[in-house]
Jmol script that loads the backbone (N, CA, C; Angstrom):
load data "model"
ATOM      1  N   MET A   1      41.283  58.567 -18.090  1.00  0.00           N
ATOM      2  CA  MET A   1      41.052  57.630 -19.166  1.00  0.00           C
ATOM      3  C   MET A   1      40.355  58.360 -20.307  1.00  0.00           C
ATOM      4  N   PRO A   2      40.655  57.993 -21.579  1.00  0.00           N
ATOM      5  CA  PRO A   2      40.035  58.675 -22.703  1.00  0.00           C
ATOM      6  C   PRO A   2      38.523  58.500 -22.688  1.00  0.00           C
ATOM      7  N   ASN A   3      37.849  59.328 -23.512  1.00  0.00           N
ATOM      8  CA  ASN A   3      36.399  59.192 -23.535  1.00  0.00           C
ATOM      9  C   ASN A   3      36.010  57.846 -24.134  1.00  0.00           C
ATOM     10  N   LYS A   4      34.726  57.545 -24.125  1.00  0.00           N
ATOM     11  CA  LYS A   4      34.245  56.204 -24.492  1.00  0.00           C
ATOM     12  C   LYS A   4      34.569  55.827 -25.939  1.00  0.00           C
ATOM     13  N   ASN A   5      34.725  56.808 -26.836  1.00  0.00           N
ATOM     14  CA  ASN A   5      34.984  56.520 -28.242  1.00  0.00           C
ATOM     15  C   ASN A   5      36.449  56.233 -28.530  1.00  0.00           C
ATOM     16  N   GLU A   6      37.349  56.614 -27.649  1.00  0.00           N
ATOM     17  CA  GLU A   6      38.773  56.423 -27.872  1.00  0.00           C
ATOM     18  C   GLU A   6      39.283  55.192 -27.133  1.00  0.00           C
ATOM     19  N   GLN A   7      40.207  54.502 -27.756  1.00  0.00           N
ATOM     20  CA  GLN A   7      40.858  53.334 -27.161  1.00  0.00           C
ATOM     21  C   GLN A   7      41.984  53.857 -26.246  1.00  0.00           C
ATOM     22  N   PRO A   8      42.087  53.371 -25.013  1.00  0.00           N
ATOM     23  CA  PRO A   8      43.175  53.828 -24.149  1.00  0.00           C
ATOM     24  C   PRO A   8      44.499  53.254 -24.644  1.00  0.00           C
ATOM     25  N   THR A   9      45.587  53.880 -24.266  1.00  0.00           N
ATOM     26  CA  THR A   9      46.888  53.298 -24.563  1.00  0.00           C
ATOM     27  C   THR A   9      47.161  52.223 -23.520  1.00  0.00           C
ATOM     28  N   PHE A  10      48.104  51.361 -23.819  1.00  0.00           N
ATOM     29  CA  PHE A  10      48.485  50.325 -22.872  1.00  0.00           C
ATOM     30  C   PHE A  10      48.925  50.966 -21.557  1.00  0.00           C
ATOM     31  N   GLU A  11      49.744  52.011 -21.667  1.00  0.00           N
ATOM     32  CA  GLU A  11      50.272  52.678 -20.471  1.00  0.00           C
ATOM     33  C   GLU A  11      49.169  53.327 -19.636  1.00  0.00           C
ATOM     34  N   SER A  12      48.201  53.963 -20.304  1.00  0.00           N
ATOM     35  CA  SER A  12      47.118  54.592 -19.539  1.00  0.00           C
ATOM     36  C   SER A  12      46.227  53.537 -18.886  1.00  0.00           C
ATOM     37  N   ALA A  13      46.059  52.394 -19.552  1.00  0.00           N
ATOM     38  CA  ALA A  13      45.262  51.316 -18.967  1.00  0.00           C
ATOM     39  C   ALA A  13      45.950  50.757 -17.721  1.00  0.00           C
ATOM     40  N   ILE A  14      47.262  50.601 -17.776  1.00  0.00           N
ATOM     41  CA  ILE A  14      48.015  50.115 -16.606  1.00  0.00           C
ATOM     42  C   ILE A  14      47.908  51.113 -15.452  1.00  0.00           C
ATOM     43  N   GLU A  15      48.052  52.395 -15.765  1.00  0.00           N
ATOM     44  CA  GLU A  15      47.927  53.431 -14.719  1.00  0.00           C
ATOM     45  C   GLU A  15      46.546  53.372 -14.068  1.00  0.00           C
ATOM     46  N   ARG A  16      45.508  53.214 -14.884  1.00  0.00           N
ATOM     47  CA  ARG A  16      44.144  53.151 -14.347  1.00  0.00           C
ATOM     48  C   ARG A  16      43.968  51.906 -13.486  1.00  0.00           C
ATOM     49  N   LEU A  17      44.537  50.776 -13.926  1.00  0.00           N
ATOM     50  CA  LEU A  17      44.474  49.550 -13.116  1.00  0.00           C
ATOM     51  C   LEU A  17      45.131  49.763 -11.758  1.00  0.00           C
ATOM     52  N   GLU A  18      46.284  50.408 -11.748  1.00  0.00           N
ATOM     53  CA  GLU A  18      46.967  50.678 -10.478  1.00  0.00           C
ATOM     54  C   GLU A  18      46.102  51.551  -9.578  1.00  0.00           C
ATOM     55  N   SER A  19      45.453  52.527 -10.168  1.00  0.00           N
ATOM     56  CA  SER A  19      44.563  53.404  -9.398  1.00  0.00           C
ATOM     57  C   SER A  19      43.380  52.625  -8.823  1.00  0.00           C
ATOM     58  N   ILE A  20      42.812  51.741  -9.625  1.00  0.00           N
ATOM     59  CA  ILE A  20      41.676  50.925  -9.172  1.00  0.00           C
ATOM     60  C   ILE A  20      42.105  50.028  -8.010  1.00  0.00           C
ATOM     61  N   VAL A  21      43.269  49.414  -8.122  1.00  0.00           N
ATOM     62  CA  VAL A  21      43.757  48.539  -7.046  1.00  0.00           C
ATOM     63  C   VAL A  21      43.934  49.342  -5.762  1.00  0.00           C
ATOM     64  N   GLU A  22      44.519  50.520  -5.853  1.00  0.00           N
ATOM     65  CA  GLU A  22      44.688  51.367  -4.654  1.00  0.00           C
ATOM     66  C   GLU A  22      43.345  51.694  -4.030  1.00  0.00           C
ATOM     67  N   GLN A  23      42.363  52.053  -4.860  1.00  0.00           N
ATOM     68  CA  GLN A  23      41.033  52.392  -4.348  1.00  0.00           C
ATOM     69  C   GLN A  23      40.384  51.187  -3.667  1.00  0.00           C
ATOM     70  N   MET A  24      40.523  50.027  -4.295  1.00  0.00           N
ATOM     71  CA  MET A  24      39.897  48.832  -3.735  1.00  0.00           C
ATOM     72  C   MET A  24      40.577  48.398  -2.442  1.00  0.00           C
ATOM     73  N   GLU A  25      41.875  48.607  -2.334  1.00  0.00           N
ATOM     74  CA  GLU A  25      42.601  48.232  -1.121  1.00  0.00           C
ATOM     75  C   GLU A  25      42.370  49.203   0.028  1.00  0.00           C
ATOM     76  N   SER A  26      41.832  50.379  -0.270  1.00  0.00           N
ATOM     77  CA  SER A  26      41.656  51.390   0.766  1.00  0.00           C
ATOM     78  C   SER A  26      40.530  51.071   1.738  1.00  0.00           C
ATOM     79  N   ASP A  27      39.659  50.159   1.413  1.00  0.00           N
ATOM     80  CA  ASP A  27      38.531  49.782   2.268  1.00  0.00           C
ATOM     81  C   ASP A  27      37.572  50.928   2.544  1.00  0.00           C
ATOM     82  N   THR A  28      37.549  51.945   1.677  1.00  0.00           N
ATOM     83  CA  THR A  28      36.639  53.068   1.908  1.00  0.00           C
ATOM     84  C   THR A  28      35.498  53.108   0.897  1.00  0.00           C
ATOM     85  N   LEU A  29      35.537  52.257  -0.107  1.00  0.00           N
ATOM     86  CA  LEU A  29      34.498  52.280  -1.130  1.00  0.00           C
ATOM     87  C   LEU A  29      33.309  51.431  -0.708  1.00  0.00           C
ATOM     88  N   PRO A  30      32.101  51.909  -0.994  1.00  0.00           N
ATOM     89  CA  PRO A  30      30.908  51.084  -0.763  1.00  0.00           C
ATOM     90  C   PRO A  30      30.923  49.877  -1.720  1.00  0.00           C
ATOM     91  N   LEU A  31      30.169  48.876  -1.389  1.00  0.00           N
ATOM     92  CA  LEU A  31      30.142  47.640  -2.151  1.00  0.00           C
ATOM     93  C   LEU A  31      29.831  47.875  -3.636  1.00  0.00           C
ATOM     94  N   GLU A  32      28.851  48.701  -3.925  1.00  0.00           N
ATOM     95  CA  GLU A  32      28.489  48.960  -5.322  1.00  0.00           C
ATOM     96  C   GLU A  32      29.656  49.570  -6.095  1.00  0.00           C
ATOM     97  N   ASP A  33      30.395  50.490  -5.474  1.00  0.00           N
ATOM     98  CA  ASP A  33      31.558  51.099  -6.119  1.00  0.00           C
ATOM     99  C   ASP A  33      32.677  50.071  -6.300  1.00  0.00           C
ATOM    100  N   LEU A  34      32.846  49.193  -5.309  1.00  0.00           N
ATOM    101  CA  LEU A  34      33.848  48.125  -5.435  1.00  0.00           C
ATOM    102  C   LEU A  34      33.538  47.236  -6.630  1.00  0.00           C
ATOM    103  N   LEU A  35      32.277  46.866  -6.790  1.00  0.00           N
ATOM    104  CA  LEU A  35      31.881  46.024  -7.914  1.00  0.00           C
ATOM    105  C   LEU A  35      32.108  46.737  -9.251  1.00  0.00           C
ATOM    106  N   ALA A  36      31.797  48.028  -9.299  1.00  0.00           N
ATOM    107  CA  ALA A  36      32.007  48.794 -10.529  1.00  0.00           C
ATOM    108  C   ALA A  36      33.497  48.872 -10.863  1.00  0.00           C
ATOM    109  N   ARG A  37      34.344  49.109  -9.848  1.00  0.00           N
ATOM    110  CA  ARG A  37      35.799  49.166 -10.073  1.00  0.00           C
ATOM    111  C   ARG A  37      36.335  47.800 -10.500  1.00  0.00           C
ATOM    112  N   TYR A  38      35.806  46.730  -9.893  1.00  0.00           N
ATOM    113  CA  TYR A  38      36.229  45.385 -10.244  1.00  0.00           C
ATOM    114  C   TYR A  38      35.901  45.090 -11.714  1.00  0.00           C
ATOM    115  N   GLU A  39      34.698  45.440 -12.124  1.00  0.00           N
ATOM    116  CA  GLU A  39      34.281  45.219 -13.507  1.00  0.00           C
ATOM    117  C   GLU A  39      35.161  46.026 -14.476  1.00  0.00           C
ATOM    118  N   GLU A  40      35.421  47.277 -14.142  1.00  0.00           N
ATOM    119  CA  GLU A  40      36.293  48.110 -14.975  1.00  0.00           C
ATOM    120  C   GLU A  40      37.701  47.510 -15.042  1.00  0.00           C
ATOM    121  N   GLY A  41      38.183  47.024 -13.907  1.00  0.00           N
ATOM    122  CA  GLY A  41      39.506  46.419 -13.858  1.00  0.00           C
ATOM    123  C   GLY A  41      39.607  45.184 -14.733  1.00  0.00           C
ATOM    124  N   LEU A  42      38.574  44.349 -14.738  1.00  0.00           N
ATOM    125  CA  LEU A  42      38.568  43.159 -15.592  1.00  0.00           C
ATOM    126  C   LEU A  42      38.648  43.532 -17.066  1.00  0.00           C
ATOM    127  N   LYS A  43      37.920  44.571 -17.457  1.00  0.00           N
ATOM    128  CA  LYS A  43      37.967  45.021 -18.851  1.00  0.00           C
ATOM    129  C   LYS A  43      39.360  45.535 -19.212  1.00  0.00           C
ATOM    130  N   LEU A  44      39.973  46.254 -18.280  1.00  0.00           N
ATOM    131  CA  LEU A  44      41.321  46.778 -18.534  1.00  0.00           C
ATOM    132  C   LEU A  44      42.355  45.661 -18.609  1.00  0.00           C
ATOM    133  N   VAL A  45      42.211  44.647 -17.761  1.00  0.00           N
ATOM    134  CA  VAL A  45      43.133  43.497 -17.797  1.00  0.00           C
ATOM    135  C   VAL A  45      43.006  42.788 -19.144  1.00  0.00           C
ATOM    136  N   LYS A  46      41.799  42.601 -19.614  1.00  0.00           N
ATOM    137  CA  LYS A  46      41.586  41.954 -20.912  1.00  0.00           C
ATOM    138  C   LYS A  46      42.215  42.789 -22.027  1.00  0.00           C
ATOM    139  N   PHE A  47      42.008  44.094 -22.001  1.00  0.00           N
ATOM    140  CA  PHE A  47      42.583  44.997 -22.996  1.00  0.00           C
ATOM    141  C   PHE A  47      44.110  44.905 -22.991  1.00  0.00           C
ATOM    142  N   CYS A  48      44.715  44.957 -21.809  1.00  0.00           N
ATOM    143  CA  CYS A  48      46.177  44.898 -21.702  1.00  0.00           C
ATOM    144  C   CYS A  48      46.703  43.550 -22.181  1.00  0.00           C
ATOM    145  N   SER A  49      46.013  42.492 -21.839  1.00  0.00           N
ATOM    146  CA  SER A  49      46.423  41.158 -22.263  1.00  0.00           C
ATOM    147  C   SER A  49      46.396  41.041 -23.790  1.00  0.00           C
ATOM    148  N   GLU A  50      45.362  41.574 -24.408  1.00  0.00           N
ATOM    149  CA  GLU A  50      45.267  41.543 -25.871  1.00  0.00           C
ATOM    150  C   GLU A  50      46.389  42.351 -26.509  1.00  0.00           C
ATOM    151  N   LYS A  51      46.707  43.510 -25.928  1.00  0.00           N
ATOM    152  CA  LYS A  51      47.807  44.341 -26.447  1.00  0.00           C
ATOM    153  C   LYS A  51      49.134  43.600 -26.344  1.00  0.00           C
ATOM    154  N   LEU A  52      49.374  42.937 -25.221  1.00  0.00           N
ATOM    155  CA  LEU A  52      50.613  42.195 -25.038  1.00  0.00           C
ATOM    156  C   LEU A  52      50.702  41.020 -26.012  1.00  0.00           C
ATOM    157  N   ASP A  53      49.602  40.312 -26.219  1.00  0.00           N
ATOM    158  CA  ASP A  53      49.579  39.199 -27.174  1.00  0.00           C
ATOM    159  C   ASP A  53      49.898  39.693 -28.587  1.00  0.00           C
ATOM    160  N   ALA A  54      49.300  40.825 -28.970  1.00  0.00           N
ATOM    161  CA  ALA A  54      49.549  41.376 -30.301  1.00  0.00           C
ATOM    162  C   ALA A  54      51.008  41.792 -30.457  1.00  0.00           C
ATOM    163  N   ALA A  55      51.586  42.384 -29.416  1.00  0.00           N
ATOM    164  CA  ALA A  55      52.989  42.788 -29.473  1.00  0.00           C
ATOM    165  C   ALA A  55      53.894  41.563 -29.600  1.00  0.00           C
ATOM    166  N   GLU A  56      53.576  40.499 -28.870  1.00  0.00           N
ATOM    167  CA  GLU A  56      54.375  39.272 -28.942  1.00  0.00           C
ATOM    168  C   GLU A  56      54.317  38.682 -30.350  1.00  0.00           C
ATOM    169  N   LYS A  57      53.143  38.684 -30.970  1.00  0.00           N
ATOM    170  CA  LYS A  57      53.012  38.154 -32.328  1.00  0.00           C
ATOM    171  C   LYS A  57      53.800  38.993 -33.327  1.00  0.00           C
ATOM    172  N   ARG A  58      53.797  40.306 -33.154  1.00  0.00           N
ATOM    173  CA  ARG A  58      54.574  41.166 -34.047  1.00  0.00           C
ATOM    174  C   ARG A  58      56.062  40.870 -33.911  1.00  0.00           C
ATOM    175  N   ILE A  59      56.533  40.648 -32.698  1.00  0.00           N
ATOM    176  CA  ILE A  59      57.945  40.338 -32.479  1.00  0.00           C
ATOM    177  C   ILE A  59      58.288  39.003 -33.133  1.00  0.00           C
ATOM    178  N   GLU A  60      57.405  38.009 -33.019  1.00  0.00           N
ATOM    179  CA  GLU A  60      57.651  36.714 -33.661  1.00  0.00           C
ATOM    180  C   GLU A  60      57.748  36.861 -35.176  1.00  0.00           C
ATOM    181  N   ILE A  61      56.884  37.654 -35.766  1.00  0.00           N
ATOM    182  CA  ILE A  61      56.909  37.850 -37.212  1.00  0.00           C
ATOM    183  C   ILE A  61      58.218  38.512 -37.637  1.00  0.00           C
ATOM    184  N   ILE A  62      58.637  39.506 -36.903  1.00  0.00           N
ATOM    185  CA  ILE A  62      59.875  40.213 -37.235  1.00  0.00           C
ATOM    186  C   ILE A  62      61.074  39.293 -37.119  1.00  0.00           C
ATOM    187  N   ALA A  63      61.050  38.363 -36.183  1.00  0.00           N
ATOM    188  CA  ALA A  63      62.206  37.525 -35.892  1.00  0.00           C
ATOM    189  C   ALA A  63      62.171  36.177 -36.609  1.00  0.00           C
ATOM    190  N   ARG A  64      61.439  36.066 -37.714  1.00  0.00           N
ATOM    191  CA  ARG A  64      61.358  34.777 -38.424  1.00  0.00           C
ATOM    192  C   ARG A  64      62.724  34.385 -38.977  1.00  0.00           C
ATOM    193  N   GLU A  65      62.983  33.104 -38.925  1.00  0.00           N
ATOM    194  CA  GLU A  65      64.202  32.572 -39.513  1.00  0.00           C
ATOM    195  C   GLU A  65      64.036  32.481 -41.024  1.00  0.00           C
ATOM    196  N   ALA A  66      65.118  32.268 -41.726  1.00  0.00           N
ATOM    197  CA  ALA A  66      65.077  32.165 -43.177  1.00  0.00           C
ATOM    198  C   ALA A  66      64.178  31.018 -43.632  1.00  0.00           C
ATOM    199  N   GLY A  67      64.067  29.966 -42.849  1.00  0.00           N
ATOM    200  CA  GLY A  67      63.236  28.827 -43.204  1.00  0.00           C
ATOM    201  C   GLY A  67      61.753  29.077 -43.044  1.00  0.00           C
ATOM    202  N   GLY A  68      61.374  30.204 -42.534  1.00  0.00           N
ATOM    203  CA  GLY A  68      59.971  30.535 -42.373  1.00  0.00           C
ATOM    204  C   GLY A  68      59.368  30.108 -41.058  1.00  0.00           C
ATOM    205  N   LYS A  69      60.152  29.478 -40.186  1.00  0.00           N
ATOM    206  CA  LYS A  69      59.636  29.061 -38.889  1.00  0.00           C
ATOM    207  C   LYS A  69      59.804  30.207 -37.899  1.00  0.00           C
ATOM    208  N   PRO A  70      58.808  30.434 -37.033  1.00  0.00           N
ATOM    209  CA  PRO A  70      58.963  31.488 -36.040  1.00  0.00           C
ATOM    210  C   PRO A  70      60.138  31.175 -35.119  1.00  0.00           C
ATOM    211  N   LYS A  71      60.870  32.175 -34.809  1.00  0.00           N
ATOM    212  CA  LYS A  71      62.010  32.029 -33.908  1.00  0.00           C
ATOM    213  C   LYS A  71      61.767  32.968 -32.738  1.00  0.00           C
ATOM    214  N   LEU A  72      61.536  32.409 -31.570  1.00  0.00           N
ATOM    215  CA  LEU A  72      61.312  33.238 -30.400  1.00  0.00           C
ATOM    216  C   LEU A  72      62.650  33.766 -29.915  1.00  0.00           C
ATOM    217  N   VAL A  73      62.741  35.069 -29.844  1.00  0.00           N
ATOM    218  CA  VAL A  73      63.954  35.699 -29.338  1.00  0.00           C
ATOM    219  C   VAL A  73      63.548  36.655 -28.235  1.00  0.00           C
ATOM    220  N   GLU A  74      64.390  36.790 -27.252  1.00  0.00           N
ATOM    221  CA  GLU A  74      64.104  37.705 -26.165  1.00  0.00           C
ATOM    222  C   GLU A  74      64.183  39.124 -26.692  1.00  0.00           C
ATOM    223  N   PHE A  75      63.197  39.915 -26.405  1.00  0.00           N
ATOM    224  CA  PHE A  75      63.140  41.281 -26.897  1.00  0.00           C
ATOM    225  C   PHE A  75      64.181  42.123 -26.195  1.00  0.00           C
ATOM    226  N   ASP A  76      65.013  42.774 -26.980  1.00  0.00           N
ATOM    227  CA  ASP A  76      66.049  43.664 -26.457  1.00  0.00           C
ATOM    228  C   ASP A  76      65.925  44.985 -27.204  1.00  0.00           C
ATOM    229  N   PRO A  77      65.369  46.030 -26.578  1.00  0.00           N
ATOM    230  CA  PRO A  77      65.159  47.292 -27.287  1.00  0.00           C
ATOM    231  C   PRO A  77      66.467  47.934 -27.747  1.00  0.00           C
ATOM    232  N   ALA A  78      67.589  47.600 -27.134  1.00  0.00           N
ATOM    233  CA  ALA A  78      68.864  48.182 -27.530  1.00  0.00           C
ATOM    234  C   ALA A  78      69.385  47.561 -28.821  1.00  0.00           C
ATOM    235  N   GLN A  79      68.962  46.324 -29.112  1.00  0.00           N
ATOM    236  CA  GLN A  79      69.434  45.628 -30.299  1.00  0.00           C
ATOM    237  C   GLN A  79      68.570  46.025 -31.481  1.00  0.00           C
ATOM    238  N   LYS A  80      69.197  46.481 -32.556  1.00  0.00           N
ATOM    239  CA  LYS A  80      68.452  46.866 -33.750  1.00  0.00           C
ATOM    240  C   LYS A  80      68.287  45.642 -34.626  1.00  0.00           C
ATOM    241  N   GLN A  81      67.032  45.370 -34.979  1.00  0.00           N
ATOM    242  CA  GLN A  81      66.754  44.264 -35.883  1.00  0.00           C
ATOM    243  C   GLN A  81      66.155  44.834 -37.150  1.00  0.00           C
ATOM    244  N   SER A  82      66.450  44.202 -38.243  1.00  0.00           N
ATOM    245  CA  SER A  82      65.897  44.610 -39.519  1.00  0.00           C
ATOM    246  C   SER A  82      64.399  44.347 -39.518  1.00  0.00           C
ATOM    247  N   LEU A  83      63.643  45.289 -40.049  1.00  0.00           N
ATOM    248  CA  LEU A  83      62.202  45.100 -40.159  1.00  0.00           C
ATOM    249  C   LEU A  83      61.851  44.374 -41.443  1.00  0.00           C
ATOM    250  N   GLU A  84      62.835  44.153 -42.320  1.00  0.00           N
ATOM    251  CA  GLU A  84      62.611  43.416 -43.554  1.00  0.00           C
ATOM    252  C   GLU A  84      62.507  41.934 -43.237  1.00  0.00           C
ATOM    253  N   PRO A  85      61.593  41.216 -43.884  1.00  0.00           N
ATOM    254  CA  PRO A  85      61.523  39.773 -43.660  1.00  0.00           C
ATOM    255  C   PRO A  85      62.769  39.107 -44.213  1.00  0.00           C
ATOM    256  N   SER A  86      63.118  37.986 -43.638  1.00  0.00           N
ATOM    257  CA  SER A  86      64.274  37.238 -44.091  1.00  0.00           C
ATOM    258  C   SER A  86      64.015  36.687 -45.478  1.00  0.00           C
ATOM    259  N   ALA A  87      65.091  36.494 -46.241  1.00  0.00           N
ATOM    260  CA  ALA A  87      64.967  35.945 -47.586  1.00  0.00           C
ATOM    261  C   ALA A  87      64.558  34.477 -47.493  1.00  0.00           C
ATOM    262  N   PRO A  88      63.741  33.999 -48.436  1.00  0.00           N
ATOM    263  CA  PRO A  88      63.359  32.582 -48.422  1.00  0.00           C
ATOM    264  C   PRO A  88      64.570  31.724 -48.756  1.00  0.00           C
ATOM    265  N   PRO A  89      64.543  30.449 -48.394  1.00  0.00           N
ATOM    266  CA  PRO A  89      65.673  29.583 -48.682  1.00  0.00           C
ATOM    267  C   PRO A  89      65.891  29.477 -50.183  1.00  0.00           C
ATOM    268  N   ALA A  90      67.146  29.251 -50.603  1.00  0.00           N
ATOM    269  CA  ALA A  90      67.500  29.183 -52.014  1.00  0.00           C
ATOM    270  C   ALA A  90      66.870  27.968 -52.683  1.00  0.00           C
ATOM    271  N   GLU A  91      66.771  26.848 -51.983  1.00  0.00           N
ATOM    272  CA  GLU A  91      66.213  25.628 -52.547  1.00  0.00           C
ATOM    273  C   GLU A  91      64.926  25.271 -51.804  1.00  0.00           C
ATOM    274  N   PRO A  92      63.953  24.710 -52.521  1.00  0.00           N
ATOM    275  CA  PRO A  92      62.722  24.299 -51.824  1.00  0.00           C
ATOM    276  C   PRO A  92      63.018  23.149 -50.875  1.00  0.00           C
ATOM    277  N   PRO A  93      62.237  22.992 -49.818  1.00  0.00           N
ATOM    278  CA  PRO A  93      62.451  21.899 -48.867  1.00  0.00           C
ATOM    279  C   PRO A  93      62.336  20.553 -49.574  1.00  0.00           C
ATOM    280  N   SER A  94      63.174  19.626 -49.177  1.00  0.00           N
ATOM    281  CA  SER A  94      63.203  18.321 -49.827  1.00  0.00           C
ATOM    282  C   SER A  94      62.127  17.374 -49.297  1.00  0.00           C
ATOM    283  N   SER A  95      61.466  17.728 -48.212  1.00  0.00           N
ATOM    284  CA  SER A  95      60.483  16.833 -47.609  1.00  0.00           C
ATOM    285  C   SER A  95      59.132  16.872 -48.308  1.00  0.00           C
ATOM    286  N   GLY A  96      59.018  17.665 -49.371  1.00  0.00           N
ATOM    287  CA  GLY A  96      57.746  17.742 -50.082  1.00  0.00           C
ATOM    288  C   GLY A  96      56.800  18.764 -49.498  1.00  0.00           C
ATOM    289  N   ASP A  97      57.238  19.521 -48.476  1.00  0.00           N
ATOM    290  CA  ASP A  97      56.397  20.556 -47.887  1.00  0.00           C
ATOM    291  C   ASP A  97      56.171  21.656 -48.912  1.00  0.00           C
ATOM    292  N   VAL A  98      54.971  22.181 -48.933  1.00  0.00           N
ATOM    293  CA  VAL A  98      54.668  23.305 -49.787  1.00  0.00           C
ATOM    294  C   VAL A  98      54.591  24.526 -48.891  1.00  0.00           C
ATOM    295  N   ARG A  99      55.369  25.525 -49.203  1.00  0.00           N
ATOM    296  CA  ARG A  99      55.362  26.758 -48.415  1.00  0.00           C
ATOM    297  C   ARG A  99      55.020  27.917 -49.303  1.00  0.00           C
ATOM    298  N   LEU A 100      54.150  28.753 -48.810  1.00  0.00           N
ATOM    299  CA  LEU A 100      53.758  29.923 -49.578  1.00  0.00           C
ATOM    300  C   LEU A 100      54.697  31.089 -49.347  1.00  0.00           C
ATOM    301  N   PHE A 101      55.366  31.089 -48.210  1.00  0.00           N
ATOM    302  CA  PHE A 101      56.247  32.212 -47.887  1.00  0.00           C
ATOM    303  C   PHE A 101      57.594  31.705 -47.457  1.00  0.00           C
TER     304      PHE A 101
END
end "model"
wireframe off; spacefill off
backbone 0.3
color backbone group
């Protein structure tokens, strides 16, 4: 794992979590070490969860429909999507909604 000043990558955090689980399942660690590994694991789970949430939000932004509403699409790395935002609708909405974007 990187030193204390560097943020781990998602992949390195997952690898460390797997290592912690193996150590905890081995039944060879003293209680104090188990607690320390558990605490470290919780921090890594939180970090990974935040990274996944941020990635999901980025995908939603990229996949916006022309109307400005988020469109959830299944992520397919083989499919190339434009990184440019969609063009706004030609006419303003008739319902009186005010949209900034």
